[in-house]
PDB file of N, CA, C and O in Angstrom:
ATOM      1  N   MET A   1       8.586  10.173  -4.977  1.00  0.00           N
ATOM      2  CA  MET A   1      10.391   9.720  -3.785  1.00  0.00           C
ATOM      3  C   MET A   1      11.406   9.205  -5.064  1.00  0.00           C
ATOM      4  O   MET A   1      11.580   8.194  -5.743  1.00  0.00           O
ATOM      5  N   THR A   2      11.777  10.135  -4.973  1.00  0.00           N
ATOM      6  CA  THR A   2      14.084   9.444  -5.841  1.00  0.00           C
ATOM      7  C   THR A   2      14.637   9.560  -5.014  1.00  0.00           C
ATOM      8  O   THR A   2      14.325  10.110  -3.958  1.00  0.00           O
ATOM      9  N   ILE A   3      16.447   8.617  -5.579  1.00  0.00           N
ATOM     10  CA  ILE A   3      16.821   8.513  -5.138  1.00  0.00           C
ATOM     11  C   ILE A   3      17.979   8.828  -6.280  1.00  0.00           C
ATOM     12  O   ILE A   3      18.299   8.185  -7.280  1.00  0.00           O
ATOM     13  N   THR A   4      18.600  10.368  -5.604  1.00  0.00           N
ATOM     14  CA  THR A   4      19.973   9.988  -6.909  1.00  0.00           C
ATOM     15  C   THR A   4      21.288   9.664  -6.141  1.00  0.00           C
ATOM     16  O   THR A   4      21.286   9.451  -4.929  1.00  0.00           O
ATOM     17  N   TYR A   5      22.178   9.644  -6.752  1.00  0.00           N
ATOM     18  CA  TYR A   5      23.590   9.310  -6.828  1.00  0.00           C
ATOM     19  C   TYR A   5      24.577  10.499  -7.215  1.00  0.00           C
ATOM     20  O   TYR A   5      24.218  11.136  -8.205  1.00  0.00           O
ATOM     21  N   PHE A   6      25.786  10.916  -6.590  1.00  0.00           N
ATOM     22  CA  PHE A   6      26.517  11.520  -6.197  1.00  0.00           C
ATOM     23  C   PHE A   6      27.317  11.227  -6.676  1.00  0.00           C
ATOM     24  O   PHE A   6      26.972  12.057  -7.517  1.00  0.00           O
ATOM     25  N   LYS A   7      28.938  10.470  -7.404  1.00  0.00           N
ATOM     26  CA  LYS A   7      29.524   9.983  -7.725  1.00  0.00           C
ATOM     27  C   LYS A   7      30.727  10.992  -7.113  1.00  0.00           C
ATOM     28  O   LYS A   7      31.293  10.642  -6.078  1.00  0.00           O
ATOM     29  N   GLU A   8      30.948  11.732  -7.503  1.00  0.00           N
ATOM     30  CA  GLU A   8      31.592  12.844  -7.286  1.00  0.00           C
ATOM     31  C   GLU A   8      32.226  12.631  -6.087  1.00  0.00           C
ATOM     32  O   GLU A   8      33.400  12.411  -5.789  1.00  0.00           O
ATOM     33  N   THR A   9      30.831  12.782  -5.229  1.00  0.00           N
ATOM     34  CA  THR A   9      31.285  13.326  -3.278  1.00  0.00           C
ATOM     35  C   THR A   9      31.227  11.966  -2.692  1.00  0.00           C
ATOM     36  O   THR A   9      31.853  11.635  -1.685  1.00  0.00           O
ATOM     37  N   ASP A  10      30.084  10.848  -3.688  1.00  0.00           N
ATOM     38  CA  ASP A  10      30.031   9.848  -2.550  1.00  0.00           C
ATOM     39  C   ASP A  10      28.975   9.783  -1.638  1.00  0.00           C
ATOM     40  O   ASP A  10      28.936   9.255  -0.527  1.00  0.00           O
ATOM     41  N   SER A  11      27.796  10.632  -2.505  1.00  0.00           N
ATOM     42  CA  SER A  11      26.620  11.009  -1.155  1.00  0.00           C
ATOM     43  C   SER A  11      25.321  10.315  -1.671  1.00  0.00           C
ATOM     44  O   SER A  11      25.633   9.517  -2.555  1.00  0.00           O
ATOM     45  N   LEU A  12      24.333  10.327  -1.501  1.00  0.00           N
ATOM     46  CA  LEU A  12      23.059   9.578  -2.126  1.00  0.00           C
ATOM     47  C   LEU A  12      22.259  10.401  -1.491  1.00  0.00           C
ATOM     48  O   LEU A  12      22.421  11.032  -0.446  1.00  0.00           O
ATOM     49  N   LEU A  13      21.585  10.349  -2.054  1.00  0.00           N
ATOM     50  CA  LEU A  13      20.143  11.483  -1.662  1.00  0.00           C
ATOM     51  C   LEU A  13      18.240  11.262  -1.787  1.00  0.00           C
ATOM     52  O   LEU A  13      17.622  11.423  -2.840  1.00  0.00           O
ATOM     53  N   ILE A  14      17.856  11.029  -0.988  1.00  0.00           N
ATOM     54  CA  ILE A  14      16.389  10.680  -0.350  1.00  0.00           C
ATOM     55  C   ILE A  14      15.426  11.692  -0.414  1.00  0.00           C
ATOM     56  O   ILE A  14      15.189  11.953   0.765  1.00  0.00           O
ATOM     57  N   THR A  15      14.883  12.259  -0.975  1.00  0.00           N
ATOM     58  CA  THR A  15      14.004  13.069  -1.713  1.00  0.00           C
ATOM     59  C   THR A  15      12.237  12.272  -0.753  1.00  0.00           C
ATOM     60  O   THR A  15      12.494  11.094  -0.999  1.00  0.00           O
ATOM     61  N   PHE A  16      11.153  12.219  -0.128  1.00  0.00           N
ATOM     62  CA  PHE A  16      10.552  11.805   0.099  1.00  0.00           C
ATOM     63  C   PHE A  16      10.146  12.828  -0.677  1.00  0.00           C
ATOM     64  O   PHE A  16      10.224  12.377  -1.819  1.00  0.00           O
ATOM     65  N   ASN A  17       9.812  13.784  -0.726  1.00  0.00           N
ATOM     66  CA  ASN A  17       8.781  15.473  -0.526  1.00  0.00           C
ATOM     67  C   ASN A  17       9.290  15.765  -1.577  1.00  0.00           C
ATOM     68  O   ASN A  17      10.202  15.189  -2.171  1.00  0.00           O
ATOM     69  N   ASN A  18       8.270  17.395  -2.072  1.00  0.00           N
ATOM     70  CA  ASN A  18       9.108  19.103  -2.479  1.00  0.00           C
ATOM     71  C   ASN A  18       9.070  19.885  -1.003  1.00  0.00           C
ATOM     72  O   ASN A  18       9.702  20.928  -0.834  1.00  0.00           O
ATOM     73  N   ASN A  19       8.204  19.226   0.124  1.00  0.00           N
ATOM     74  CA  ASN A  19       8.191  20.293   0.980  1.00  0.00           C
ATOM     75  C   ASN A  19       9.392  21.097   1.129  1.00  0.00           C
ATOM     76  O   ASN A  19      10.474  20.668   0.727  1.00  0.00           O
ATOM     77  N   LYS A  20       9.259  22.388   1.754  1.00  0.00           N
ATOM     78  CA  LYS A  20       9.977  23.380   1.839  1.00  0.00           C
ATOM     79  C   LYS A  20      10.707  23.215   3.409  1.00  0.00           C
ATOM     80  O   LYS A  20      10.029  23.233   4.437  1.00  0.00           O
ATOM     81  N   ILE A  21      11.929  23.084   3.402  1.00  0.00           N
ATOM     82  CA  ILE A  21      13.182  21.946   4.286  1.00  0.00           C
ATOM     83  C   ILE A  21      13.197  23.283   5.524  1.00  0.00           C
ATOM     84  O   ILE A  21      14.145  24.065   5.448  1.00  0.00           O
ATOM     85  N   GLU A  22      12.357  23.464   6.409  1.00  0.00           N
ATOM     86  CA  GLU A  22      14.076  23.919   7.372  1.00  0.00           C
ATOM     87  C   GLU A  22      14.322  24.452   8.591  1.00  0.00           C
ATOM     88  O   GLU A  22      14.173  25.593   9.028  1.00  0.00           O
ATOM     89  N   GLU A  23      14.958  22.853   9.356  1.00  0.00           N
ATOM     90  CA  GLU A  23      15.340  22.423   9.680  1.00  0.00           C
ATOM     91  C   GLU A  23      15.878  21.191   9.020  1.00  0.00           C
ATOM     92  O   GLU A  23      15.169  20.442   8.348  1.00  0.00           O
ATOM     93  N   THR A  24      17.790  20.917   9.342  1.00  0.00           N
ATOM     94  CA  THR A  24      18.279  19.676   9.037  1.00  0.00           C
ATOM     95  C   THR A  24      19.084  19.471  10.275  1.00  0.00           C
ATOM     96  O   THR A  24      19.725  20.245  10.986  1.00  0.00           O
ATOM     97  N   LYS A  25      18.766  17.699  10.328  1.00  0.00           N
ATOM     98  CA  LYS A  25      19.417  17.609  11.438  1.00  0.00           C
ATOM     99  C   LYS A  25      19.964  16.326  11.188  1.00  0.00           C
ATOM    100  O   LYS A  25      19.462  15.400  10.551  1.00  0.00           O
ATOM    101  N   ASP A  26      21.699  16.424  12.109  1.00  0.00           N
ATOM    102  CA  ASP A  26      23.278  15.128  12.109  1.00  0.00           C
ATOM    103  C   ASP A  26      22.162  13.591  12.599  1.00  0.00           C
ATOM    104  O   ASP A  26      21.352  13.826  13.495  1.00  0.00           O
ATOM    105  N   ILE A  27      22.167  12.657  12.219  1.00  0.00           N
ATOM    106  CA  ILE A  27      21.800  11.773  12.215  1.00  0.00           C
ATOM    107  C   ILE A  27      22.869  10.971  13.429  1.00  0.00           C
ATOM    108  O   ILE A  27      22.753  10.557  14.583  1.00  0.00           O
ATOM    109  N   SER A  28      23.811  11.041  12.505  1.00  0.00           N
ATOM    110  CA  SER A  28      24.801  11.160  13.267  1.00  0.00           C
ATOM    111  C   SER A  28      26.416  11.126  11.571  1.00  0.00           C
ATOM    112  O   SER A  28      26.166  11.327  10.383  1.00  0.00           O
ATOM    113  N   GLU A  29      27.098  10.976  11.860  1.00  0.00           N
ATOM    114  CA  GLU A  29      29.039  11.104  11.098  1.00  0.00           C
ATOM    115  C   GLU A  29      28.134  11.882   9.230  1.00  0.00           C
ATOM    116  O   GLU A  29      28.073  12.971   8.659  1.00  0.00           O
ATOM    117  N   ASN A  30      27.630  10.444   8.994  1.00  0.00           N
ATOM    118  CA  ASN A  30      27.322  10.300   7.606  1.00  0.00           C
ATOM    119  C   ASN A  30      25.956  10.218   7.244  1.00  0.00           C
ATOM    120  O   ASN A  30      25.675   9.588   6.225  1.00  0.00           O
ATOM    121  N   ILE A  31      24.513  11.075   8.319  1.00  0.00           N
ATOM    122  CA  ILE A  31      23.445  10.725   7.752  1.00  0.00           C
ATOM    123  C   ILE A  31      22.639  12.184   8.115  1.00  0.00           C
ATOM    124  O   ILE A  31      22.828  12.637   9.244  1.00  0.00           O
ATOM    125  N   LEU A  32      22.068  12.661   7.519  1.00  0.00           N
ATOM    126  CA  LEU A  32      21.781  13.978   7.380  1.00  0.00           C
ATOM    127  C   LEU A  32      20.269  13.714   7.820  1.00  0.00           C
ATOM    128  O   LEU A  32      19.974  12.563   8.144  1.00  0.00           O
ATOM    129  N   LEU A  33      19.362  14.643   7.848  1.00  0.00           N
ATOM    130  CA  LEU A  33      17.608  14.745   7.907  1.00  0.00           C
ATOM    131  C   LEU A  33      16.873  16.049   7.720  1.00  0.00           C
ATOM    132  O   LEU A  33      16.608  16.875   8.593  1.00  0.00           O
ATOM    133  N   ASP A  34      16.478  16.110   5.932  1.00  0.00           N
ATOM    134  CA  ASP A  34      15.993  16.841   5.974  1.00  0.00           C
ATOM    135  C   ASP A  34      14.815  17.624   6.631  1.00  0.00           C
ATOM    136  O   ASP A  34      14.496  18.252   5.622  1.00  0.00           O
ATOM    137  N   ILE A  35      13.836  18.095   7.686  1.00  0.00           N
ATOM    138  CA  ILE A  35      12.452  18.074   8.507  1.00  0.00           C
ATOM    139  C   ILE A  35      11.826  19.520   7.206  1.00  0.00           C
ATOM    140  O   ILE A  35      12.379  20.342   6.475  1.00  0.00           O
ATOM    141  N   ASP A  36      10.943  19.275   7.419  1.00  0.00           N
ATOM    142  CA  ASP A  36       9.479  20.244   7.148  1.00  0.00           C
ATOM    143  C   ASP A  36       9.072  21.532   8.183  1.00  0.00           C
ATOM    144  O   ASP A  36       9.946  22.171   8.769  1.00  0.00           O
ATOM    145  N   SER A  37       8.172  21.712   8.272  1.00  0.00           N
ATOM    146  CA  SER A  37       7.952  22.548   9.300  1.00  0.00           C
ATOM    147  C   SER A  37       6.956  22.230  10.317  1.00  0.00           C
ATOM    148  O   SER A  37       6.540  22.782  11.335  1.00  0.00           O
ATOM    149  N   ASN A  38       6.650  20.833   9.505  1.00  0.00           N
ATOM    150  CA  ASN A  38       5.753  19.722  11.049  1.00  0.00           C
ATOM    151  C   ASN A  38       6.298  19.082  10.889  1.00  0.00           C
ATOM    152  O   ASN A  38       5.755  17.999  11.104  1.00  0.00           O
ATOM    153  N   ARG A  39       7.999  18.943  10.331  1.00  0.00           N
ATOM    154  CA  ARG A  39       8.373  18.007  11.589  1.00  0.00           C
ATOM    155  C   ARG A  39       8.305  17.152   9.963  1.00  0.00           C
ATOM    156  O   ARG A  39       9.514  16.932  10.034  1.00  0.00           O
ATOM    157  N   ASN A  40       8.054  16.734   9.082  1.00  0.00           N
ATOM    158  CA  ASN A  40       7.808  15.902   8.078  1.00  0.00           C
ATOM    159  C   ASN A  40       9.969  15.748   8.054  1.00  0.00           C
ATOM    160  O   ASN A  40      10.872  16.569   7.893  1.00  0.00           O
ATOM    161  N   ILE A  41       9.928  14.550   8.258  1.00  0.00           N
ATOM    162  CA  ILE A  41      10.546  14.110   6.917  1.00  0.00           C
ATOM    163  C   ILE A  41      10.658  13.973   4.984  1.00  0.00           C
ATOM    164  O   ILE A  41      10.155  13.032   4.370  1.00  0.00           O
ATOM    165  N   VAL A  42      11.368  15.054   4.360  1.00  0.00           N
ATOM    166  CA  VAL A  42      11.591  15.731   3.820  1.00  0.00           C
ATOM    167  C   VAL A  42      12.819  14.921   2.526  1.00  0.00           C
ATOM    168  O   VAL A  42      12.731  14.228   1.512  1.00  0.00           O
ATOM    169  N   SER A  43      13.563  15.359   3.109  1.00  0.00           N
ATOM    170  CA  SER A  43      14.611  13.554   2.985  1.00  0.00           C
ATOM    171  C   SER A  43      16.549  13.314   3.554  1.00  0.00           C
ATOM    172  O   SER A  43      17.146  13.769   4.531  1.00  0.00           O
ATOM    173  N   MET A  44      16.884  12.666   2.733  1.00  0.00           N
ATOM    174  CA  MET A  44      17.671  11.927   3.649  1.00  0.00           C
ATOM    175  C   MET A  44      18.487  12.449   3.008  1.00  0.00           C
ATOM    176  O   MET A  44      18.272  13.049   1.954  1.00  0.00           O
ATOM    177  N   THR A  45      20.259  12.204   3.904  1.00  0.00           N
ATOM    178  CA  THR A  45      20.696  12.653   2.680  1.00  0.00           C
ATOM    179  C   THR A  45      22.378  11.404   3.424  1.00  0.00           C
ATOM    180  O   THR A  45      22.574  11.300   4.635  1.00  0.00           O
ATOM    181  N   ILE A  46      22.975  10.925   2.723  1.00  0.00           N
ATOM    182  CA  ILE A  46      23.567   9.638   3.453  1.00  0.00           C
ATOM    183  C   ILE A  46      25.259   9.718   2.588  1.00  0.00           C
ATOM    184  O   ILE A  46      25.322   9.452   1.388  1.00  0.00           O
ATOM    185  N   GLU A  47      26.165   9.999   3.164  1.00  0.00           N
ATOM    186  CA  GLU A  47      28.059  10.827   2.444  1.00  0.00           C
ATOM    187  C   GLU A  47      28.620   9.076   2.975  1.00  0.00           C
ATOM    188  O   GLU A  47      28.531   8.346   3.963  1.00  0.00           O
ATOM    189  N   HIS A  48      29.122   9.060   1.802  1.00  0.00           N
ATOM    190  CA  HIS A  48      30.738   8.059   1.678  1.00  0.00           C
ATOM    191  C   HIS A  48      29.589   6.935   1.786  1.00  0.00           C
ATOM    192  O   HIS A  48      29.588   5.970   2.550  1.00  0.00           O
ATOM    193  N   ALA A  49      28.512   7.328   0.743  1.00  0.00           N
ATOM    194  CA  ALA A  49      27.232   5.903   0.584  1.00  0.00           C
ATOM    195  C   ALA A  49      27.720   4.887   0.223  1.00  0.00           C
ATOM    196  O   ALA A  49      27.285   3.998   0.954  1.00  0.00           O
ATOM    197  N   THR A  50      28.770   4.273  -0.914  1.00  0.00           N
ATOM    198  CA  THR A  50      30.060   3.115  -0.376  1.00  0.00           C
ATOM    199  C   THR A  50      29.557   2.833   0.172  1.00  0.00           C
ATOM    200  O   THR A  50      28.608   2.062   0.026  1.00  0.00           O
ATOM    201  N   LYS A  51      29.967   3.342   1.111  1.00  0.00           N
ATOM    202  CA  LYS A  51      30.503   2.467   2.671  1.00  0.00           C
ATOM    203  C   LYS A  51      30.137   2.599   3.293  1.00  0.00           C
ATOM    204  O   LYS A  51      30.671   2.011   4.233  1.00  0.00           O
ATOM    205  N   THR A  52      28.905   3.405   3.691  1.00  0.00           N
ATOM    206  CA  THR A  52      27.925   3.272   4.742  1.00  0.00           C
ATOM    207  C   THR A  52      26.435   1.531   4.366  1.00  0.00           C
ATOM    208  O   THR A  52      26.146   0.484   4.947  1.00  0.00           O
ATOM    209  N   ALA A  53      25.915   2.380   2.893  1.00  0.00           N
ATOM    210  CA  ALA A  53      25.510   1.663   2.264  1.00  0.00           C
ATOM    211  C   ALA A  53      25.247   0.968   1.361  1.00  0.00           C
ATOM    212  O   ALA A  53      26.082   1.373   0.551  1.00  0.00           O
ATOM    213  N   THR A  54      24.279  -0.403   0.462  1.00  0.00           N
ATOM    214  CA  THR A  54      25.212  -0.975  -0.128  1.00  0.00           C
ATOM    215  C   THR A  54      24.253  -0.865  -1.959  1.00  0.00           C
ATOM    216  O   THR A  54      23.532  -1.471  -2.752  1.00  0.00           O
ATOM    217  N   ILE A  55      25.064   0.522  -1.665  1.00  0.00           N
ATOM    218  CA  ILE A  55      23.929   0.900  -3.490  1.00  0.00           C
ATOM    219  C   ILE A  55      24.687   0.152  -4.788  1.00  0.00           C
ATOM    220  O   ILE A  55      24.447   0.715  -5.856  1.00  0.00           O
ATOM    221  N   SER A  56      25.003  -0.271  -4.820  1.00  0.00           N
ATOM    222  CA  SER A  56      24.870  -0.695  -5.859  1.00  0.00           C
ATOM    223  C   SER A  56      24.378  -1.483  -6.720  1.00  0.00           C
ATOM    224  O   SER A  56      24.457  -1.579  -7.944  1.00  0.00           O
ATOM    225  N   ASN A  57      23.406  -2.519  -5.202  1.00  0.00           N
ATOM    226  CA  ASN A  57      22.175  -3.690  -5.198  1.00  0.00           C
ATOM    227  C   ASN A  57      21.908  -2.741  -4.852  1.00  0.00           C
ATOM    228  O   ASN A  57      22.485  -2.085  -3.985  1.00  0.00           O
ATOM    229  N   PHE A  58      20.520  -2.328  -5.749  1.00  0.00           N
ATOM    230  CA  PHE A  58      19.071  -1.819  -5.295  1.00  0.00           C
ATOM    231  C   PHE A  58      17.673  -1.940  -5.669  1.00  0.00           C
ATOM    232  O   PHE A  58      17.391  -1.833  -6.863  1.00  0.00           O
ATOM    233  N   SER A  59      16.520  -2.205  -4.590  1.00  0.00           N
ATOM    234  CA  SER A  59      15.211  -3.439  -5.333  1.00  0.00           C
ATOM    235  C   SER A  59      14.439  -1.715  -4.333  1.00  0.00           C
ATOM    236  O   SER A  59      14.643  -0.794  -3.543  1.00  0.00           O
ATOM    237  N   TYR A  60      13.402  -2.486  -5.357  1.00  0.00           N
ATOM    238  CA  TYR A  60      12.515  -1.977  -4.614  1.00  0.00           C
ATOM    239  C   TYR A  60      10.518  -2.401  -5.125  1.00  0.00           C
ATOM    240  O   TYR A  60       9.674  -2.393  -6.022  1.00  0.00           O
ATOM    241  N   ASN A  61      10.974  -2.876  -2.942  1.00  0.00           N
ATOM    242  CA  ASN A  61       9.934  -3.940  -2.879  1.00  0.00           C
ATOM    243  C   ASN A  61       7.944  -3.328  -2.199  1.00  0.00           C
ATOM    244  O   ASN A  61       7.666  -2.730  -1.160  1.00  0.00           O
ATOM    245  N   GLN A  62       7.251  -3.690  -3.021  1.00  0.00           N
ATOM    246  CA  GLN A  62       5.400  -3.063  -2.309  1.00  0.00           C
ATOM    247  C   GLN A  62       5.317  -4.140  -1.796  1.00  0.00           C
ATOM    248  O   GLN A  62       5.548  -5.114  -2.513  1.00  0.00           O
ATOM    249  N   ILE A  63       4.858  -4.414   0.028  1.00  0.00           N
ATOM    250  CA  ILE A  63       4.121  -5.432   0.089  1.00  0.00           C
ATOM    251  C   ILE A  63       2.496  -5.145   0.576  1.00  0.00           C
ATOM    252  O   ILE A  63       1.930  -4.418   1.392  1.00  0.00           O
ATOM    253  N   GLU A  64       1.980  -6.512  -0.771  1.00  0.00           N
ATOM    254  CA  GLU A  64       0.135  -5.764  -0.203  1.00  0.00           C
ATOM    255  C   GLU A  64       0.495  -6.004   1.261  1.00  0.00           C
ATOM    256  O   GLU A  64       1.360  -6.655   1.845  1.00  0.00           O
ATOM    257  N   SER A  65      -0.901  -4.915   1.748  1.00  0.00           N
ATOM    258  CA  SER A  65      -1.410  -5.229   2.659  1.00  0.00           C
ATOM    259  C   SER A  65      -2.614  -6.481   3.155  1.00  0.00           C
ATOM    260  O   SER A  65      -3.629  -6.442   2.459  1.00  0.00           O
ATOM    261  N   LYS A  66      -2.615  -7.587   4.278  1.00  0.00           N
ATOM    262  CA  LYS A  66      -3.582  -8.698   3.980  1.00  0.00           C
ATOM    263  C   LYS A  66      -5.193  -8.387   4.036  1.00  0.00           C
ATOM    264  O   LYS A  66      -6.113  -9.204   4.016  1.00  0.00           O
ATOM    265  N   SER A  67      -5.231  -7.501   4.082  1.00  0.00           N
ATOM    266  CA  SER A  67      -7.094  -7.425   3.601  1.00  0.00           C
ATOM    267  C   SER A  67      -6.958  -7.012   1.890  1.00  0.00           C
ATOM    268  O   SER A  67      -7.954  -7.463   1.323  1.00  0.00           O
ATOM    269  N   ALA A  68      -5.927  -6.215   0.795  1.00  0.00           N
ATOM    270  CA  ALA A  68      -5.679  -6.362   0.162  1.00  0.00           C
ATOM    271  C   ALA A  68      -6.240  -7.736  -0.709  1.00  0.00           C
ATOM    272  O   ALA A  68      -6.688  -7.479  -1.827  1.00  0.00           O
ATOM    273  N   LYS A  69      -6.249  -9.336  -0.230  1.00  0.00           N
ATOM    274  CA  LYS A  69      -6.202 -10.212  -0.774  1.00  0.00           C
ATOM    275  C   LYS A  69      -7.256 -11.062  -0.392  1.00  0.00           C
ATOM    276  O   LYS A  69      -7.272 -12.200  -0.862  1.00  0.00           O
ATOM    277  N   CYS A  70      -8.398 -10.590   0.611  1.00  0.00           N
ATOM    278  CA  CYS A  70      -9.419 -10.417   0.587  1.00  0.00           C
ATOM    279  C   CYS A  70     -10.175 -10.710  -1.008  1.00  0.00           C
ATOM    280  O   CYS A  70     -11.384 -10.537  -1.160  1.00  0.00           O
TER     281      CYS A  70
END
């Protein structure tokens, strides 16, 4: 997974995999989803990202499953 911010266009691109994009769906005025032939999400674009998302403060959290602690 990669996250890329394009300052010039104030767009945030989150890429989940490198599958071939078959279709792009408008989720809202500022959010687009790219979908592969199996209906899996390939990537998501957020337009006007500084107004739509808090991109200045990014964090990643991985939560262990309860079974991993046993």
